[in-house]
Every structure is written in structure tokens, then in C-alpha cells.
C-alpha positions in Angstrom: -11.0 27.1 -41.1 -8.4 27.9 -43.7 -5.7 28.8 -41.1 -6.4 25.6 -39.1 -6.1 23.6 -42.3 -2.9 25.3 -43.2 -1.4 24.6 -39.7 -2.5 21.0 -39.9 -0.9 20.3 -43.2 2.3 22.2 -42.3 2.6 20.1 -39.2 2.2 16.9 -41.3 4.9 18.1 -43.6 7.3 18.7 -40.7 6.6 15.2 -39.6 7.1 13.9 -43.1 3.6 12.3 -43.1 0.6 12.3 -45.3 -3.0 12.7 -44.1 -6.3 11.5 -45.5 -9.1 13.8 -46.4 -11.3 12.5 -43.6 -8.5 12.8 -41.0 -7.8 16.4 -42.0 -11.5 17.3 -41.9 -11.9 15.7 -38.5 -8.9 17.6 -37.1 -10.3 20.9 -38.5 -13.7 20.2 -37.0 -12.2 19.3 -33.6 -10.1 22.5 -33.6 -13.1 24.6 -34.5 -15.2 22.8 -31.8 -18.3 22.6 -34.0 -19.9 20.5 -36.7 -18.7 21.8 -40.1 -20.6 19.4 -42.3 -19.4 16.9 -44.9 -15.9 17.3 -46.3 -16.7 16.1 -49.8 -18.4 19.3 -50.7 -16.2 21.8 -48.9 -12.7 20.2 -49.0 -11.9 20.8 -52.7 -12.3 24.6 -52.3 -10.4 24.6 -49.1 -7.5 22.6 -50.5 -7.4 24.8 -53.6 -7.0 27.9 -51.5 -4.4 26.2 -49.3 -2.5 24.9 -52.3 -2.4 28.4 -54.0 -1.3 30.0 -50.7 1.4 27.4 -50.0 2.8 27.7 -53.5 3.2 31.4 -53.0 4.5 31.1 -49.4 6.8 28.1 -49.7 7.1 27.4 -53.4 5.6 24.0 -52.7 2.1 22.6 -52.9 1.8 21.2 -49.4 -1.7 19.9 -50.1 0.0 17.0 -52.0 0.2 15.4 -48.6 -3.6 15.1 -48.4 -4.6 11.8 -50.0 -7.7 9.8 -50.6 -9.1 7.8 -47.7 -9.1 4.5 -49.6 -6.4 2.7 -51.4 -4.5 3.6 -53.4 -3.6 6.7 -51.4 -3.0 9.5 -53.8 -3.9 13.2 -54.0 -7.1 14.3 -55.7 -7.5 15.6 -59.2 -7.4 19.3 -58.1 -3.7 19.0 -57.2 -2.8 17.9 -60.7 -5.0 20.6 -62.3 -3.2 23.2 -60.2 0.2 21.8 -61.1 -0.7 22.0 -64.8 -2.1 25.6 -64.5 1.1 26.7 -62.7 3.4 25.1 -65.2 4.7 22.5 -62.7 3.4 19.5 -64.6 2.8 18.8 -68.3 -0.9 18.5 -69.1 -0.4 15.0 -70.5 0.9 13.8 -67.1 -2.0 15.2 -65.1 
């Protein structure tokens, strides 16, 4: 699941596109060829792992491209928590 998610986000980055949580989850489920349950419970952990890996690998947090399904479209709280923890963003701006 993690590798599929990583490939999906990297491809979105190459295309200079964002993706919504539900879109990403559906793409992962389709690639795996099985029901993987609800994204609301599993997605935060998956995105955290992908963010940490991409930060190490690329020096970027590519999960910033994953945004809420509803308007306004912006990344979830976990992205900002990671940015603060890694010293990329002052806590007062998270």
C-alpha cells in the first residue's frame, strides 16, 4: 500500500497536480485490487509514513499535494505538524 501511494503522489507531482484524499484512496484500492476499507482511519498513518520518506528521499514533503475532498482544498493537519517537527515551519504558523 505504501509503495503504491508513493508512486501515485510522485506521479501527481510530476504532473503538477494535487489530489484529494478520496481520489488517492480509490487509486490505491484499485491498484491493490481489493477492498481496503475507509481512508479516514488509515490515511493519516499512511500519509505520515509517505511524508517522512519523501522528506528523506527528495527533501520535500510530497504529501502536501494531498488535499481535503471539500472546499477549501488544503492539506491536513498532519502535514503542518510534521513541518513544525522537522523545523520547516514555525509552530505559530502551523
